[in-house]
C-alpha positions as CSV (number, residue, x, y, z in Angstrom):
1,M,-22.4,78.4,7.9
2,Q,-22.0,75.9,10.8
3,K,-25.4,74.4,10.4
4,I,-25.0,74.1,6.6
5,L,-21.6,72.4,7.1
6,G,-23.2,69.9,9.5
7,Y,-25.9,69.0,7.0
8,M,-23.4,68.7,4.2
9,R,-21.0,66.5,6.2
10,K,-23.9,64.2,7.2
11,A,-25.1,63.9,3.6
12,I,-21.5,63.2,2.3
13,Q,-21.1,60.4,4.9
14,E,-24.6,59.0,4.6
15,Y,-24.6,58.8,0.8
16,G,-20.9,58.4,0.1
17,L,-20.8,61.5,-2.0
18,I,-17.1,62.5,-2.0
19,N,-13.9,60.5,-2.0
20,D,-10.2,61.2,-2.0
21,G,-8.9,62.4,-5.4
22,D,-12.3,63.7,-6.7
23,R,-12.3,66.7,-9.0
24,I,-15.7,68.2,-8.5
25,L,-17.4,70.5,-10.9
26,V,-19.8,72.7,-8.9
27,G,-22.7,74.0,-11.0
28,I,-23.1,77.7,-10.1
29,S,-26.2,79.3,-11.3
30,G,-25.6,82.3,-9.1
31,G,-28.6,81.5,-6.9
32,K,-28.4,81.1,-3.2
33,D,-28.3,77.3,-3.3
34,S,-25.3,77.0,-5.7
35,L,-23.3,79.7,-3.9
36,V,-23.9,78.1,-0.4
37,L,-22.9,74.8,-1.9
38,L,-19.7,76.3,-3.3
39,Q,-18.8,78.0,0.0
40,G,-19.7,74.9,1.9
41,L,-17.4,72.6,-0.2
42,I,-14.6,75.2,0.1
43,L,-14.9,75.2,3.9
44,L,-15.5,71.5,4.4
45,R,-12.3,70.4,2.7
46,R,-10.3,72.1,5.4
47,F,-11.4,69.6,8.1
48,I,-13.5,66.8,6.6
49,G,-10.4,64.6,6.0
50,I,-11.1,64.1,2.3
51,N,-8.8,65.5,-0.4
52,Y,-10.7,66.9,-3.4
53,E,-10.6,69.7,-5.9
54,I,-13.3,72.2,-6.8
55,V,-14.0,73.7,-10.2
56,G,-16.8,76.3,-10.5
57,V,-18.8,76.4,-13.7
58,T,-21.6,78.8,-14.7
59,L,-23.7,78.3,-17.8
60,D,-24.5,81.6,-19.5
61,M,-28.0,80.8,-20.7
62,G,-27.7,83.2,-23.6
63,F,-30.7,85.5,-22.8
64,K,-30.5,88.4,-25.2
65,E,-32.1,90.8,-22.8
66,N,-31.2,91.4,-19.2
67,A,-28.0,89.3,-19.3
68,S,-26.7,88.2,-15.9
69,D,-23.5,89.6,-14.5
70,F,-21.4,86.8,-13.0
71,S,-18.3,88.9,-12.2
72,P,-19.1,88.9,-8.4
73,V,-19.1,85.1,-8.5
74,E,-15.7,85.2,-10.3
75,V,-14.4,87.5,-7.6
76,L,-15.5,85.1,-4.9
77,C,-13.9,82.1,-6.7
78,N,-10.7,84.0,-7.2
79,S,-10.5,85.0,-3.6
80,Q,-10.9,81.4,-2.5
81,G,-8.5,80.0,-5.1
82,V,-11.2,78.1,-7.0
83,E,-10.9,77.6,-10.7
84,Y,-13.9,79.2,-12.4
85,H,-15.4,79.1,-15.9
86,V,-18.4,80.8,-17.5
87,I,-19.6,78.7,-20.5
88,P,-21.7,80.4,-23.1
89,T,-24.8,78.5,-24.3
90,Q,-27.9,79.1,-26.4
91,I,-30.2,77.3,-24.0
92,G,-32.4,80.4,-23.3
93,E,-32.8,81.2,-27.0
94,I,-33.6,77.6,-27.9
95,V,-36.1,77.1,-25.2
96,F,-38.0,80.4,-25.3
97,D,-37.4,81.9,-28.7
98,I,-36.9,78.9,-31.1
99,R,-39.0,76.2,-29.4
100,K,-41.3,78.6,-27.6
101,E,-41.9,75.9,-25.0
102,P,-45.2,76.4,-23.1
103,S,-43.7,74.4,-20.2
104,P,-40.0,75.3,-20.5
105,C,-38.5,73.9,-17.3
106,S,-38.2,70.3,-18.3
107,L,-36.3,71.0,-21.6
108,C,-34.2,73.7,-20.0
109,A,-33.2,71.4,-17.1
110,R,-32.2,68.6,-19.6
111,M,-30.1,70.9,-21.7
112,R,-28.4,72.4,-18.6
113,R,-27.6,69.0,-17.3
114,G,-26.2,67.9,-20.6
115,A,-24.0,71.1,-20.8
116,L,-22.7,70.6,-17.3
117,H,-21.9,66.9,-17.9
118,D,-20.0,67.9,-21.1
119,A,-18.1,70.6,-19.2
120,A,-17.1,68.0,-16.5
121,N,-15.6,65.8,-19.2
122,N,-13.8,68.7,-20.8
123,L,-12.4,70.0,-17.5
124,G,-11.3,66.6,-16.2
125,C,-13.9,66.4,-13.5
126,N,-15.3,63.0,-12.3
127,K,-18.2,64.5,-10.3
128,V,-20.8,67.2,-10.8
129,A,-22.2,68.8,-7.6
130,L,-25.6,70.4,-7.8
131,G,-27.3,72.6,-5.2
132,H,-30.6,70.7,-4.7
133,N,-31.7,70.9,-1.1
134,Y,-34.1,69.1,1.3
135,D,-37.1,71.1,0.1
136,D,-36.3,70.4,-3.5
137,A,-36.3,66.6,-2.8
138,V,-39.7,66.7,-1.2
139,E,-41.1,68.9,-3.9
140,T,-39.8,66.6,-6.6
141,F,-41.3,63.6,-4.9
142,I,-44.7,65.3,-4.8
143,M,-44.5,66.5,-8.4
144,N,-43.7,63.1,-9.7
145,L,-46.5,61.6,-7.6
146,F,-49.2,64.1,-8.6
147,T,-48.1,65.0,-12.1
148,E,-46.7,61.7,-13.4
149,G,-48.4,59.2,-11.2
150,R,-45.2,57.6,-10.1
151,I,-43.1,57.2,-6.9
152,G,-39.7,58.7,-7.5
153,C,-37.3,61.5,-7.0
154,F,-33.8,62.5,-8.0
155,A,-31.1,60.6,-6.2
156,P,-28.5,61.9,-3.8
157,S,-25.8,60.4,-6.0
158,T,-26.2,59.1,-9.6
159,Y,-23.5,57.6,-11.8
160,L,-23.9,58.4,-15.5
161,T,-22.4,55.6,-17.5
162,H,-22.5,57.4,-20.8
163,K,-20.7,60.4,-19.5
164,K,-18.6,58.6,-16.9
165,V,-19.4,61.2,-14.2
166,T,-21.2,61.0,-10.9
167,V,-23.8,63.7,-10.1
168,I,-23.9,64.4,-6.3
169,R,-26.1,66.7,-4.2
170,P,-24.3,67.6,-0.9
171,L,-27.1,70.0,0.2
172,V,-29.9,67.5,0.2
173,L,-30.3,67.4,4.0
174,A,-30.2,71.2,4.3
175,P,-33.6,73.0,4.6
176,E,-34.1,75.9,2.2
177,K,-34.6,78.3,5.0
178,E,-31.2,77.5,6.4
179,I,-29.6,78.0,3.0
180,R,-31.3,81.3,2.6
181,R,-30.1,82.4,6.1
182,A,-26.5,81.3,5.3
183,A,-26.4,83.1,2.0
184,R,-27.6,86.3,3.7
185,R,-25.3,86.1,6.7
186,N,-22.2,85.3,4.6
187,Q,-23.1,88.1,2.1
188,L,-22.7,85.7,-0.8
189,P,-23.0,87.5,-4.2
190,V,-26.4,86.1,-5.3
191,V,-27.2,86.8,-8.9
192,K,-30.9,87.5,-9.6
193,S,-32.5,85.1,-12.0
194,V,-33.5,86.6,-15.4
195,C,-35.4,83.5,-16.5
196,P,-38.8,84.5,-17.9
197,A,-40.4,81.5,-16.2
198,D,-39.0,82.3,-12.7
199,G,-41.8,82.2,-10.1
200,H,-44.4,80.9,-12.5
201,T,-43.5,77.2,-12.6
202,N,-45.1,73.9,-11.5
203,R,-42.4,73.8,-8.8
204,Q,-43.6,77.1,-7.4
205,K,-47.1,75.7,-7.2
206,T,-45.8,72.7,-5.4
207,K,-43.9,74.9,-2.9
208,D,-47.1,76.8,-2.2
209,F,-49.0,73.5,-1.7
210,I,-46.4,72.2,0.7
211,A,-46.4,75.5,2.7
212,D,-50.2,75.3,3.0
213,M,-50.1,71.6,4.1
214,E,-47.3,72.4,6.6
215,H,-49.4,75.2,8.0
216,K,-52.3,72.8,8.4
217,E,-50.3,69.7,9.5
218,H,-47.0,70.7,11.1
219,G,-44.3,68.2,10.2
220,F,-45.9,67.3,6.8
221,K,-42.7,67.8,4.9
222,D,-40.6,65.8,7.4
223,R,-43.0,62.9,7.3
224,L,-42.8,62.8,3.5
225,F,-39.0,62.8,3.6
226,G,-39.0,60.1,6.3
227,A,-41.2,57.9,4.1
228,M,-38.7,58.4,1.2
229,K,-35.9,57.3,3.4
230,R,-37.7,54.3,5.0
231,A,-38.7,53.0,1.5
232,N,-35.3,53.8,0.1
233,V,-36.8,55.6,-2.8
234,D,-34.0,56.2,-5.4
235,G,-31.3,55.6,-2.8
236,W,-32.6,58.0,-0.1
237,G,-32.1,55.3,2.6
238,G,-28.4,55.9,2.4
239,I,-25.4,53.5,1.7
240,S,-26.1,51.6,5.0
241,Y,-29.8,51.0,4.2
242,S,-31.2,47.6,5.0
243,P,-34.8,46.7,4.4
244,P,-37.0,46.4,7.5
245,A,-37.7,42.9,8.7
246,Q,-40.9,41.4,7.4
247,K,-43.5,40.6,10.0
248,E,-44.7,37.0,9.9
């Protein structure tokens, strides 16, 4: 986990993600990213010099068939002294059975975000930590550019005035391959996704596109991320960002 902790510490400092007294809801889907995020936040608070609390929350999506078993995640949280809640929802039923969405990811993501924000309010948390990583940021930038024709991405930190919570993403500087390696080496209890759309999304197509471009033009992904930082797209320049001097 040493590399992951280094990436997380840098992100926390560069984007001002965590402060003393924060009570942080960690959204735990059961996937590798959310579990590495949880483990990283548990380990970091031992030496980072910031006093914060962690509350783990899993949304049960309500799939009638092949329901996920989150008991291994509960065991992990209990062993680390982390408060943990599984919150039942009907998101899966609404998206796939009632609405029968042809492109379900957007609606599902909005509903999951809303449920997590409500959970944060109910559990007295002022921040919600999500497991988006470095690759996710680049993929989202490309998806917004090619699909919606706009320059934008999710932000490392976003304050939601209507919910009075701040969404943070401490893994945004960590490459997906390092997260995968950390989950495997630390034997984290990854819960297999039962989502019917898993592996058949626009994001997966974007992953494939980036992998192909990276093969043809090594450093393609890093150059895109560098452009996001230099242009300070959605706050990616960091809290100390200053615009480059204009040439006369």
